[in-house]
Short mmCIF file of the C-alpha atoms (twelve columns), coordinates in Angstrom:
data_MODEL
# 
_entry.id   MODEL 
# 
loop_
_atom_site.group_PDB 
_atom_site.id 
_atom_site.type_symbol 
_atom_site.label_atom_id 
_atom_site.label_alt_id 
_atom_site.label_comp_id 
_atom_site.label_asym_id 
_atom_site.label_seq_id 
_atom_site.Cartn_x 
_atom_site.Cartn_y 
_atom_site.Cartn_z 
_atom_site.pdbx_PDB_model_num 
ATOM 1   C CA . MET A 1   -45.467 -27.651 -0.761 1 
ATOM 2   C CA . LEU A 2   -44.309 -24.079 -1.353 1 
ATOM 3   C CA . LYS A 3   -44.723 -23.210 2.345  1 
ATOM 4   C CA . SER A 4   -42.615 -26.186 3.396  1 
ATOM 5   C CA . LYS A 5   -39.864 -25.177 0.948  1 
ATOM 6   C CA . ILE A 6   -39.902 -21.616 2.278  1 
ATOM 7   C CA . LYS A 7   -39.738 -22.886 5.852  1 
ATOM 8   C CA . TYR A 8   -36.847 -25.181 4.901  1 
ATOM 9   C CA . CYS A 9   -34.939 -22.275 3.312  1 
ATOM 10  C CA . ILE A 10  -35.525 -20.085 6.386  1 
ATOM 11  C CA . ASN A 11  -34.194 -22.819 8.665  1 
ATOM 12  C CA . ILE A 12  -31.089 -23.228 6.492  1 
ATOM 13  C CA . CYS A 13  -30.475 -19.466 6.577  1 
ATOM 14  C CA . LEU A 14  -30.816 -19.433 10.367 1 
ATOM 15  C CA . LEU A 15  -28.319 -22.279 10.689 1 
ATOM 16  C CA . ILE A 16  -25.851 -20.386 8.491  1 
ATOM 17  C CA . LEU A 17  -26.249 -17.231 10.574 1 
ATOM 18  C CA . ILE A 18  -25.764 -19.145 13.819 1 
ATOM 19  C CA . SER A 19  -22.624 -20.902 12.540 1 
ATOM 20  C CA . TYR A 20  -21.239 -17.615 11.205 1 
ATOM 21  C CA . LYS A 21  -20.963 -16.173 14.745 1 
ATOM 22  C CA . ALA A 22  -20.339 -12.654 13.501 1 
ATOM 23  C CA . PHE A 23  -19.970 -9.906  16.083 1 
ATOM 24  C CA . SER A 24  -18.749 -6.328  15.969 1 
ATOM 25  C CA . GLN A 25  -18.170 -3.412  18.371 1 
ATOM 26  C CA . THR A 26  -17.052 0.184   18.022 1 
ATOM 27  C CA . LYS A 27  -15.480 2.448   20.648 1 
ATOM 28  C CA . SER A 28  -14.550 6.117   20.315 1 
ATOM 29  C CA . PHE A 29  -12.150 8.126   22.470 1 
ATOM 30  C CA . THR A 30  -11.355 11.826  22.677 1 
ATOM 31  C CA . LEU A 31  -7.697  12.662  23.280 1 
ATOM 32  C CA . LYS A 32  -7.143  15.620  25.603 1 
ATOM 33  C CA . THR A 33  -4.288  17.438  27.296 1 
ATOM 34  C CA . PHE A 34  -5.020  20.014  30.018 1 
ATOM 35  C CA . GLY A 35  -8.682  19.773  29.004 1 
ATOM 36  C CA . VAL A 36  -7.977  20.693  25.367 1 
ATOM 37  C CA . LYS A 37  -8.883  18.242  22.603 1 
ATOM 38  C CA . ILE A 38  -5.796  17.249  20.604 1 
ATOM 39  C CA . GLY A 39  -7.091  14.229  18.704 1 
ATOM 40  C CA . LYS A 40  -9.312  11.180  18.598 1 
ATOM 41  C CA . LEU A 41  -9.196  7.397   18.434 1 
ATOM 42  C CA . GLU A 42  -11.689 5.045   16.804 1 
ATOM 43  C CA . ALA A 43  -11.462 1.374   17.757 1 
ATOM 44  C CA . TYR A 44  -13.233 -1.563  16.129 1 
ATOM 45  C CA . ARG A 45  -13.650 -5.167  17.126 1 
ATOM 46  C CA . ASN A 46  -14.826 -7.762  14.613 1 
ATOM 47  C CA . SER A 47  -15.347 -11.428 15.402 1 
ATOM 48  C CA . LYS A 48  -16.033 -14.247 12.978 1 
ATOM 49  C CA . ASN A 49  -15.937 -17.865 14.068 1 
ATOM 50  C CA . GLU A 50  -12.522 -18.438 15.722 1 
ATOM 51  C CA . PHE A 51  -11.048 -15.107 14.596 1 
ATOM 52  C CA . ASP A 52  -11.109 -11.737 16.386 1 
ATOM 53  C CA . SER A 53  -9.625  -8.559  14.970 1 
ATOM 54  C CA . PHE A 54  -8.984  -5.364  16.917 1 
ATOM 55  C CA . ILE A 55  -8.344  -2.292  14.759 1 
ATOM 56  C CA . SER A 56  -7.803  1.291   15.875 1 
ATOM 57  C CA . TYR A 57  -7.164  4.572   14.103 1 
ATOM 58  C CA . SER A 58  -5.825  7.536   16.055 1 
ATOM 59  C CA . THR A 59  -4.882  11.075  15.116 1 
ATOM 60  C CA . ILE A 60  -3.139  13.834  17.061 1 
ATOM 61  C CA . ASP A 61  -2.823  17.394  15.760 1 
ATOM 62  C CA . PHE A 62  -1.498  19.773  18.405 1 
ATOM 63  C CA . ILE A 63  0.963   22.647  17.916 1 
ATOM 64  C CA . THR A 64  4.200   20.890  16.807 1 
ATOM 65  C CA . ILE A 65  2.871   17.318  16.912 1 
ATOM 66  C CA . LYS A 66  1.007   15.658  14.077 1 
ATOM 67  C CA . ALA A 67  0.530   11.891  14.261 1 
ATOM 68  C CA . ASP A 68  -1.586  9.242   12.565 1 
ATOM 69  C CA . VAL A 69  -1.505  5.663   13.825 1 
ATOM 70  C CA . LYS A 70  -3.301  2.519   12.669 1 
ATOM 71  C CA . THR A 71  -3.064  -0.621  14.803 1 
ATOM 72  C CA . GLU A 72  -4.412  -4.022  13.825 1 
ATOM 73  C CA . ALA A 73  -4.236  -7.179  15.951 1 
ATOM 74  C CA . ILE A 74  -5.681  -10.506 14.813 1 
ATOM 75  C CA . TYR A 75  -6.420  -13.369 17.190 1 
ATOM 76  C CA . LYS A 76  -7.274  -16.995 16.473 1 
ATOM 77  C CA . ASN A 77  -8.976  -18.901 19.287 1 
ATOM 78  C CA . GLY A 78  -7.872  -16.220 21.738 1 
ATOM 79  C CA . ILE A 79  -4.188  -16.213 20.699 1 
ATOM 80  C CA . LEU A 80  -2.514  -13.328 18.857 1 
ATOM 81  C CA . ILE A 81  -1.338  -14.463 15.419 1 
ATOM 82  C CA . LYS A 82  -0.566  -11.131 13.763 1 
ATOM 83  C CA . SER A 83  -0.258  -7.448  14.590 1 
ATOM 84  C CA . VAL A 84  0.688   -4.516  12.392 1 
ATOM 85  C CA . VAL A 85  1.148   -0.886  13.426 1 
ATOM 86  C CA . THR A 86  1.633   1.775   10.773 1 
ATOM 87  C CA . SER A 87  2.287   5.300   11.958 1 
ATOM 88  C CA . THR A 88  3.291   8.697   10.659 1 
ATOM 89  C CA . ILE A 89  4.686   11.172  13.192 1 
ATOM 90  C CA . ASN A 90  5.565   14.643  11.950 1 
ATOM 91  C CA . GLY A 91  6.028   13.304  8.438  1 
ATOM 92  C CA . GLN A 92  8.140   10.273  9.389  1 
ATOM 93  C CA . SER A 93  6.671   6.815   8.739  1 
ATOM 94  C CA . TYR A 94  7.176   3.727   10.907 1 
ATOM 95  C CA . VAL A 95  5.983   0.112   10.784 1 
ATOM 96  C CA . SER A 96  5.866   -2.526  13.511 1 
ATOM 97  C CA . GLN A 97  4.901   -6.109  12.704 1 
ATOM 98  C CA . THR A 98  4.521   -9.296  14.731 1 
ATOM 99  C CA . LEU A 99  3.745   -12.716 13.245 1 
ATOM 100 C CA . TRP A 100 3.143   -16.086 14.910 1 
ATOM 101 C CA . LYS A 101 5.390   -18.702 13.233 1 
ATOM 102 C CA . LYS A 102 4.203   -22.129 14.447 1 
ATOM 103 C CA . ASP A 103 6.139   -22.046 17.737 1 
ATOM 104 C CA . HIS A 104 7.413   -18.468 18.129 1 
ATOM 105 C CA . TYR A 105 6.747   -14.854 17.228 1 
ATOM 106 C CA . GLN A 106 8.755   -13.052 14.574 1 
ATOM 107 C CA . ILE A 107 8.971   -9.464  15.818 1 
ATOM 108 C CA . ASP A 108 10.094  -6.518  13.700 1 
ATOM 109 C CA . CYS A 109 9.116   -3.234  15.373 1 
ATOM 110 C CA . HIS A 110 10.066  0.323   14.504 1 
ATOM 111 C CA . ALA A 111 8.711   3.457   16.177 1 
ATOM 112 C CA . ARG A 112 10.091  6.946   16.745 1 
ATOM 113 C CA . ASP A 113 13.705  6.547   17.992 1 
ATOM 114 C CA . TYR A 114 13.008  2.833   18.555 1 
ATOM 115 C CA . ASN A 115 14.017  -0.289  16.609 1 
ATOM 116 C CA . TYR A 116 13.600  -3.848  17.853 1 
ATOM 117 C CA . THR A 117 13.667  -7.322  16.295 1 
ATOM 118 C CA . ASP A 118 13.319  -10.650 18.073 1 
ATOM 119 C CA . SER A 119 12.323  -14.266 17.485 1 
ATOM 120 C CA . THR A 120 12.699  -15.723 20.985 1 
ATOM 121 C CA . LEU A 121 9.174   -15.068 22.277 1 
ATOM 122 C CA . THR A 122 7.495   -18.488 22.349 1 
ATOM 123 C CA . THR A 123 4.666   -17.943 24.847 1 
ATOM 124 C CA . PRO A 124 1.305   -17.448 23.052 1 
ATOM 125 C CA . ILE A 125 -0.017  -13.910 23.606 1 
ATOM 126 C CA . LYS A 126 -3.541  -13.552 25.006 1 
ATOM 127 C CA . TRP A 127 -3.589  -9.780  25.531 1 
ATOM 128 C CA . SER A 128 -2.354  -6.880  23.447 1 
ATOM 129 C CA . ALA A 129 -2.760  -3.158  24.005 1 
ATOM 130 C CA . GLY A 130 -5.479  -2.727  21.352 1 
ATOM 131 C CA . LYS A 131 -7.630  -5.388  23.010 1 
ATOM 132 C CA . LEU A 132 -7.831  -3.335  26.230 1 
ATOM 133 C CA . TYR A 133 -10.292 -0.900  24.627 1 
ATOM 134 C CA . PHE A 134 -12.896 -3.686  24.593 1 
ATOM 135 C CA . GLU A 135 -12.025 -6.199  27.303 1 
ATOM 136 C CA . ILE A 136 -11.035 -5.692  30.918 1 
ATOM 137 C CA . PRO A 137 -7.934  -7.560  32.127 1 
ATOM 138 C CA . LYS A 138 -6.816  -8.376  35.648 1 
ATOM 139 C CA . LYS A 139 -3.849  -7.304  37.709 1 
ATOM 140 C CA . GLY A 140 -0.836  -9.402  36.733 1 
ATOM 141 C CA . ASP A 141 -2.003  -10.128 33.186 1 
ATOM 142 C CA . ALA A 142 0.784   -9.932  30.612 1 
ATOM 143 C CA . VAL A 143 0.018   -7.523  27.776 1 
ATOM 144 C CA . TYR A 144 1.850   -7.270  24.460 1 
ATOM 145 C CA . THR A 145 2.589   -3.803  23.075 1 
ATOM 146 C CA . GLU A 146 2.096   -3.960  19.319 1 
ATOM 147 C CA . SER A 147 4.254   -0.890  18.584 1 
ATOM 148 C CA . TYR A 148 7.291   -2.020  20.591 1 
ATOM 149 C CA . GLY A 149 7.183   -5.815  20.424 1 
ATOM 150 C CA . VAL A 150 7.597   -6.457  24.152 1 
ATOM 151 C CA . MET A 151 5.469   -7.834  26.983 1 
ATOM 152 C CA . GLY A 152 4.388   -5.774  29.971 1 
ATOM 153 C CA . VAL A 153 2.628   -6.781  33.177 1 
ATOM 154 C CA . LEU A 154 -0.360  -4.815  34.431 1 
ATOM 155 C CA . GLU A 155 0.226   -3.434  37.923 1 
ATOM 156 C CA . GLU A 156 -2.422  -2.068  40.262 1 
ATOM 157 C CA . THR A 157 -0.731  1.148   41.402 1 
ATOM 158 C CA . LYS A 158 -3.837  3.155   42.288 1 
ATOM 159 C CA . LYS A 159 -7.355  2.292   43.378 1 
ATOM 160 C CA . ASN A 160 -9.304  0.919   40.411 1 
ATOM 161 C CA . ALA A 161 -6.365  1.541   38.078 1 
ATOM 162 C CA . LEU A 162 -3.958  -0.708  36.172 1 
ATOM 163 C CA . LYS A 163 -0.631  0.582   34.858 1 
ATOM 164 C CA . MET A 164 1.387   -0.781  31.966 1 
ATOM 165 C CA . THR A 165 4.899   0.389   31.132 1 
ATOM 166 C CA . THR A 166 6.235   0.273   27.571 1 
ATOM 167 C CA . PRO A 167 9.724   1.234   26.323 1 
ATOM 168 C CA . GLU A 168 8.762   4.860   25.625 1 
ATOM 169 C CA . SER A 169 5.577   5.429   27.613 1 
ATOM 170 C CA . LYS A 170 3.228   4.442   30.419 1 
ATOM 171 C CA . GLN A 171 -0.508  3.855   30.205 1 
ATOM 172 C CA . ILE A 172 -2.771  3.909   33.236 1 
ATOM 173 C CA . TYR A 173 -6.239  2.425   32.761 1 
ATOM 174 C CA . TYR A 174 -8.876  3.744   35.185 1 
ATOM 175 C CA . TYR A 175 -11.996 1.674   35.906 1 
ATOM 176 C CA . ASN A 176 -15.144 2.014   37.986 1 
ATOM 177 C CA . ASN A 177 -15.392 0.390   41.431 1 
ATOM 178 C CA . ASP A 178 -16.199 -3.144  40.229 1 
ATOM 179 C CA . TYR A 179 -13.857 -3.047  37.221 1 
ATOM 180 C CA . SER A 180 -16.765 -3.381  34.797 1 
ATOM 181 C CA . GLU A 181 -16.218 -0.162  32.824 1 
ATOM 182 C CA . LEU A 182 -13.183 1.659   31.432 1 
ATOM 183 C CA . LEU A 183 -13.431 5.311   32.476 1 
ATOM 184 C CA . ARG A 184 -10.285 6.805   30.946 1 
ATOM 185 C CA . ILE A 185 -6.695  6.100   29.944 1 
ATOM 186 C CA . GLU A 186 -3.768  8.273   30.959 1 
ATOM 187 C CA . VAL A 187 -0.830  8.177   28.532 1 
ATOM 188 C CA . ILE A 188 2.560   9.409   29.708 1 
ATOM 189 C CA . ASN A 189 5.321   9.565   27.095 1 
ATOM 190 C CA . ASN A 190 8.225   11.625  25.837 1 
ATOM 191 C CA . ILE A 191 6.238   13.172  22.978 1 
ATOM 192 C CA . LYS A 192 3.084   14.456  24.696 1 
ATOM 193 C CA . ASN A 193 1.165   13.406  27.804 1 
ATOM 194 C CA . PHE A 194 -2.577  13.122  27.272 1 
ATOM 195 C CA . GLU A 195 -5.793  11.426  28.387 1 
ATOM 196 C CA . MET A 196 -8.128  9.221   26.397 1 
ATOM 197 C CA . ILE A 197 -11.774 9.730   27.345 1 
ATOM 198 C CA . PRO A 198 -14.431 7.303   26.065 1 
ATOM 199 C CA . VAL A 199 -17.182 8.933   24.019 1 
ATOM 200 C CA . LYS A 200 -20.541 7.745   25.319 1 
# 
């Protein structure tokens, strides 16, 4: 009798674990310019049932530039429902926020020398910049930039590389020959150009 009760409890626990569908990943990147380390980025993916969250923390400390950025994007059934970016650059704080409101996105984004609000974006977003640390898109995919509140289209401008242009920067994602692994990210902007190298 006791054995059957224990077996029953184990089966119930297994069913709960299966229905929970929890999953997590972590990625680390070293930020470099001219071969010199200037910062780091830690990215986390957590999945639970129909929800996926992509969170990243980055820091840059190099000569006259000191920046801390946290980005969080939450998806429900593969569609972005909320993103928040909080950043501090040389002592100045900025916040960018995007919320799905039934049939449109309410966008309120503020970054260095950049302010943008909008409520006309009605197409559900399937890709955002923070998601690209974990999943590999295809040429032509539309990607949302959480900091700036606008969509960009990935262009294949070099072999095994996809480029995305944002209002104040460009990111080029370099992959291996069969596009199965992200090798590095080149960031070109008006603050400081640098590379993001995955830590293996």
